[in-house]
DRENNUKE-362816 format. One record per residue (C-alpha): x negated, y negated, z; residue number from 1. Coordinates in nm, 2 decimals. Each point is the difference from the previous one (the first is absolute). Example, Ala and Ser with C-alpha at 12.3 -4.5 7.8 and 13.67 -1.06 7.14 Angstrom:
REM residues 2
px, py, pz, drenkol
-1.23, 0.45, 0.78, 1
-0.14, -0.34, -0.07, 2
//
This chain:
REM residues 73
px, py, pz, drenkol
2.14, -1.53, 1.62, 1
0.15, 0.33, -0.09, 2
-0.01, 0.32, 0.19, 3
-0.18, 0.32, -0.12, 4
0.01, 0.35, 0.14, 5
-0.08, 0.36, -0.12, 6
-0.20, 0.30, 0.03, 7
-0.35, 0.04, -0.16, 8
-0.09, 0.33, -0.22, 9
-0.20, 0.12, 0.33, 10
0.30, -0.04, 0.23, 11
-0.05, -0.31, 0.19, 12
0.30, -0.23, 0.03, 13
-0.05, -0.37, -0.05, 14
0.19, -0.32, 0.06, 15
-0.08, -0.37, -0.03, 16
0.07, -0.29, -0.22, 17
-0.13, -0.19, -0.30, 18
0.01, -0.37, -0.11, 19
0.18, -0.07, -0.34, 20
-0.25, -0.11, -0.26, 21
-0.20, -0.31, 0.02, 22
-0.20, -0.07, -0.30, 23
0.06, 0.36, -0.11, 24
-0.15, 0.17, 0.31, 25
0.20, 0.17, 0.26, 26
-0.14, 0.05, 0.36, 27
0.11, 0.30, 0.21, 28
-0.04, 0.15, 0.35, 29
0.10, 0.36, 0.11, 30
-0.01, 0.22, 0.32, 31
-0.06, 0.37, -0.06, 32
0.14, 0.27, 0.23, 33
-0.05, 0.39, 0.00, 34
0.26, 0.18, 0.17, 35
0.11, -0.30, 0.18, 36
-0.34, -0.07, 0.13, 37
-0.19, -0.33, -0.12, 38
-0.27, 0.07, -0.25, 39
-0.10, -0.34, -0.11, 40
0.08, -0.34, -0.16, 41
-0.13, -0.11, -0.34, 42
0.06, -0.33, -0.21, 43
-0.07, -0.06, -0.36, 44
0.08, -0.21, -0.31, 45
0.11, 0.06, -0.33, 46
-0.08, -0.24, -0.29, 47
0.14, -0.06, -0.35, 48
0.35, 0.02, 0.08, 49
0.13, -0.34, -0.14, 50
0.27, 0.15, -0.20, 51
0.10, 0.29, 0.21, 52
0.38, 0.07, 0.08, 53
0.09, 0.10, 0.34, 54
-0.01, 0.38, -0.08, 55
-0.36, -0.06, -0.15, 56
-0.14, -0.18, 0.32, 57
0.13, 0.27, 0.22, 58
-0.14, 0.29, -0.20, 59
-0.34, -0.19, -0.04, 60
-0.01, -0.07, 0.37, 61
0.09, 0.36, 0.07, 62
-0.29, 0.13, -0.22, 63
-0.25, -0.21, 0.15, 64
0.11, 0.09, 0.35, 65
-0.02, 0.37, -0.10, 66
-0.35, -0.03, -0.15, 67
-0.12, -0.21, 0.28, 68
0.08, 0.28, 0.24, 69
-0.06, 0.31, -0.17, 70
-0.35, -0.12, -0.14, 71
-0.11, -0.04, 0.37, 72
0.09, 0.34, 0.10, 73
//
């Protein structure tokens, strides 16, 4: 497992974790907060990461988290 945290483009802080790739896919789960208050939980999967390095994995997970949260708002 790897930890992930950040802030989305619409100002929600998130933190959670993702599994290292299995068969080229990464599963992630994060909790979102706005101004310290709970805003929601989301999880997802990113596929096609068989050859990604650590930085590539992290970036792909962050992009998926961003799009999952902001597409719903």
